[in-house]
Each structure stands twice: as structure tokens, then as C-alpha cells.
N, C-alpha and C positions, 0 to 999 in steps of 0.2 A: 976601343970603340965598342967592342962587344960588351965591355963592362958598363959603359954608358947606356947601352940599349937595355941591359938587364935592370939597371937602376931606374930608368924611365918606366919600364914595364911594372916594376914593383911599386913605384910611386903612383902610377895610374890605378893599379889594383887596390892600393890603400885608399885612394880618393873615392873610388867607386864603392868599395866595401864600407867605408866610413859613412858615405852619403846614404847607402841603403840601410845601415843600422840606425841612423838618425830618423829616417823615414819610418822604420819599424817602431822605434821608440815613440815617435809622435802618434803613430796609429794606435799603439798600445795604450798611451795616456788618454787618447780620445775614447777608446773602448772602455778603459777603467772609469773615466768620468761618466760615461754613459751608464755603466753598470751601477756606479755609485748613485746616480740620479734615480735609477730604477729601484734601488734598495730603499732610498728615502721615500719614494712614492709608495712602495709596498708597505713600509712601516706606517705611513700616514693612513693608508687604507685599513690596516689592521687596527689601528687606534680608533678610527671612525666606526668600524664594525664592532669593536669591543664596547664602545659607548652606546651604540644602538642596541646591542644584546643586553647590556645592563638595564637600559630603560625598559626593554621588553620584559625582562625578568621581574623588574620592579612592578610593572603593570599587571603581570600574571599573578605574582604572589600577593600583591596588595591592590586589588581592584577598588574602585571608588565606592562600591557598595559595602565594603568591609573596612574602609580606611577611617581611622580615628587618631587624633593627636591631642596631647595634654600639654599645656604651657603653664608656667608659673611666673608671677610678677609680684613685686613688693610695692606697697604704697605707704610711704612714711618710713617705718622701721625704727621709730623711737621707742615703742613699747614692747617690741618682740624682736629678738635676734635669732634668725633662722639657722638651724643646723642641718636638718634632714627632712625629707618628705617620703612618705610611703603611700603608694596608690594601688588599690586592689579593685579590679572590675570583675563582677560575678565571683566565681570561685577559681579564677586563674591565679597563677603565681603573682605575688605582689611585686611592684616595681619600686625599688628603693634608690634614693639618691642622696649623697652627702655633699654639702656645699663647702667650697674653699673660701678663704678670705677674699681672693680676687673676684670670684663669682658673686659673692655677696656685695662687694663694692659696685660691681656692674649692675646688679639688681637694684641697689639703692639709687643708682643714677638713671634708672628707667629701663634697663634691659628686660627682655622677656626671655625666659629660659624654656626651650623645648624639652620637657621632661621625658615624654614617651611618645612613640609612634606605635599604634596598636592595630590589631585586626579583630573587629567585632562585627557580628552580623546585624542586620536590621532587627529592631525590636526593642523591648524594655530591658535595661541593664542596671544592676546595682553598682553604684560608684562610691567607694569608700576611700577617704583620704585622711592621713594622720600626718600632721606637721609638728616636728619637735624642735625645741630651741630653748632660749632663756627669756624671761620677762624683763621688764625694765629694772627690777630689783635684783637681778642676777640669779634668780631661782629657776630651776628646770621647769619648763612649761610645755604643754602639749595641747594642740587644737585638733579636733576631729570633725569630720563632715561626712555624712551619709546621705546620698541622694539617688533617686531613680532617674536615669537618663534614657530618653527614647532616641534610638538611632534609626533614621530613615535610610533610603537608598543613596543619599548624598554623603560625602565625607563629613565627619563630625569633628569639630574643633572646640575644645574646652579650655578655659583659662581659670586657673586657680589664682586668687589674689589674697595676699596677707596684707590687710590694711589696718592702720591705726584708727582708734576711736578716741578722739581727744576728750570727749565728755566723760567716759568711764575710765580713761587712762589705761586701756587695754587694746589688744589687737584682735581682729576677727578674720576668719577664713571664709571666703566666698567662692562660689564657682559660677561662671557665666558661659553661655554657649555662643560661639561665633557663627554667623551665617555665611 
């Protein structure tokens, strides 16, 4: 009888202890899921803050009064095969770009390539461009353009266009300003 009493007491203690551990485990899983949700929320807040800081840094380093961009497009492409472009504004270091076959294929299909984002102050600037490639006979060819560009307090957008001239069977380099 005494043995049965001990057995019942041990069974009761196991049931109570097991039930309390289940309760502790469910409480701890709830707490860990709550912490996990907080971590996800903090990560998202950090990403949002990083994005805002990047935009602020961009605005501080490149204000609209000094912002300028140069784009390049092809029109035709039958009389000139583009290889590279070199852009020099005033006496700053020139910007050079070499084109791959994939980029040239995209330009021939109408793409516009953003060659450079620049910081130049308002006023008159010397704009020099040299485009190198091959002419329709396969010989090395070079086109150059020198122009005075006036920058006001608004952003400046320039488009360089290499266009075919069917009458002379040559290509020409032009620059236009977007408003």
C-alpha cells in the first residue's frame, strides 16, 4: 500500500512538472517570436534610415546648382562603329568610357547611355568630346567636338549623339541640351 502511495505521488509530480515545462516552453517560444518580430522591425528601420541617409548625402554632395549629366546615343550606326568616348569639362580629369558589344547593340536599338554625372558650378564651361571608333571602311576614325556650355542654377543634361549622314556617307557628333 505504501508502494502504491509512493507511485501515485511520483506520477502526480511528473504530471505537474511536465505540465509546467510545457507552459515554460510555450512562454519561451512566444517570447522568442516576439523578439524575432522586434529584430525584423529594427532591421527594417535601419534599412529605411540608411536609404534616407544616402539620399541626404547625395543631395548634400550634388546639389541641383552643381548637378550635370552627360548621355550618349547612336542614330544609325552604319557609317561609324563606336569604340570609346572621352569627355573633358574645363581642366578637370577627362572621363573615358569603352563600349562592349552588348552595349553597342543596345545603343543601336535606341538605348541612351548615361556616360557621366558631374559637379560643375553655374557659369560658362569648356566642353570637349572625342569619340573613337571605325568608319564604314574599317579604318580607325575619330570625331571631336568642342563647345562652350553655360550652366545656370538648374541641373544640366547634355546628350551626345553620333548620327549617320546618308548624303556624305559619314557620321557626325552633335551635342544637345535637355531642359
